[in-house]
Structure formats: C-alpha cells, structure tokens
C-alpha positions in Angstrom: -0.1 -0.1 -0.3 2.8 2.3 0.9 4.2 2.2 -3.1 0.5 2.6 -4.0 0.4 5.8 -2.1 3.7 7.1 -3.1 2.8 6.5 -6.8 -0.5 8.4 -6.3 1.6 11.8 -5.0 4.2 11.0 -7.4 1.3 11.6 -10.1 -0.2 14.4 -8.4 3.5 16.1 -7.9 3.4 16.0 -11.9 0.2 17.3 -12.5 1.1 20.3 -10.6 4.4 20.8 -12.5 2.0 20.2 -15.8 -0.2 23.1 -14.2 2.5 25.1 -13.6 3.5 25.3 -17.0 -0.1 26.2 -18.0 0.5 29.4 -16.2 3.4 30.5 -18.5 5.5 31.8 -15.5 9.2 30.8 -16.0 10.9 27.5 -15.0 13.4 29.4 -13.1 10.7 30.8 -10.7 9.4 27.3 -10.4 12.5 26.4 -8.6 12.9 29.2 -6.6 9.9 29.0 -5.1 9.1 25.2 -5.0 11.1 24.7 -1.4 9.2 28.0 0.0 6.1 26.3 1.6 8.8 25.0 4.2 8.7 28.4 5.7 5.3 26.8 7.6 8.2 25.3 9.6 9.4 28.4 11.5 6.6 28.1 13.8 8.7 25.3 15.5 10.5 28.3 16.8 8.0 28.7 19.0 6.6 25.6 20.1 5.3 22.0 18.8 1.7 23.3 18.3 2.6 26.1 16.4 4.7 24.5 14.1 2.6 21.6 13.6 -0.1 24.7 12.7 2.0 26.6 10.3 3.3 23.4 8.6 0.1 22.0 8.1 -1.1 25.6 6.4 1.4 25.7 3.9 1.2 21.9 3.1 -2.5 21.2 3.2 -3.6 20.0 -0.3 -7.1 21.5 0.5 -5.8 24.8 1.1 -3.2 24.4 -2.3 -6.7 24.0 -4.2 -8.6 26.6 -2.7 -5.9 29.4 -3.6 -5.8 28.0 -7.2 -9.3 28.3 -7.8 -9.7 31.4 -5.8 -6.9 33.0 -8.5 -8.3 31.7 -11.0 -12.1 33.0 -10.2 -10.6 36.8 -9.6 -8.2 36.3 -12.6 -5.3 36.5 -10.5 -2.5 33.9 -11.7 -0.2 34.9 -9.0 -2.4 33.4 -6.6 -3.0 30.7 -9.1 0.6 29.9 -8.9 0.8 29.7 -5.1 -1.8 27.1 -5.0 0.1 24.9 -7.8 3.8 26.0 -5.6 2.1 24.5 -2.4 -0.1 21.4 -4.1 3.4 20.5 -6.0 5.5 20.9 -2.6 2.8 18.9 -0.5 2.9 15.7 -2.9 6.6 16.1 -3.0 7.1 16.0 0.5 4.8 13.1 1.0 6.6 10.8 -1.9 9.3 11.3 1.0 6.9 10.5 3.9 6.5 14.1 5.2 2.8 14.4 6.2 0.9 16.4 8.0 2.0 17.2 11.5 0.5 16.5 15.2 1.2 18.6 17.8 3.6 16.4 19.7 6.6 16.7 17.6 7.8 17.2 14.0 8.0 13.5 13.5 4.5 12.8 14.3 2.6 13.2 10.5 -0.4 11.3 9.0 1.7 9.3 6.8 3.2 7.6 10.2 6.5 8.6 12.2 9.1 9.8 10.4 11.8 7.7 10.4 10.2 4.5 11.8 9.4 1.9 9.3 5.6 2.3 8.7 5.5 -1.0 6.5 
C-alpha cells in the first residue's frame, strides 16, 4: 500500500508541474519557489503546536486547491501559482514520507512517524 500511495503522490507531483507550465511563468521561478512552503516550519521555533499549525497550513492540499481556484476566479495568476506551488510541494514531501503534522512533534505525521518503518 505504501508504494501505491507514493505512486499516487508522484502522479499529483507531475500534475502540479503540468499546471505550473500552463500558467506561463518562467521555470527558474518554479525551482526558486518549490521549497518556500517549508517556511511554515518556522512555527517550530515557538513550540510544537505553532509549528504543526504553520506546517499544516502550508502543506494542506485543500488550501492549495482553494488558492488555485480563488486565483482563477479573480483572474489573478499569482494566486493560482501559489496554489500550484503549495500543491506540488506537498506532493513532493509526501513522496518522501513527510505528512501533515500532529502537535506532539515534527516527526509525528498523518503518514506515520518519520524515520520509523511503517510497512
């Protein structure tokens, strides 16, 4: 099952790259921005709960999709791009086992504990 989930996330990662290409922004910008959602981890400098909230906001695919459609509705491509970057980055993270965080620590995710064999 784990490999099937990774394959699904890879397909969504490819979809995100495709969607970015449709927006017409330069590719160098994609490579500059693809890691920016990790700024959500800065909340961990405060405490575990703030870190989990910040991380989850920047890595929730529902937020990413809403931003994309909000940008589309407003005809504001920059907001569409932000949604695509968040979506693509989240898929990339999940390929490597980094899921949405629980507030008991960074390594506790909805995909299991990071670094622990989960089958």
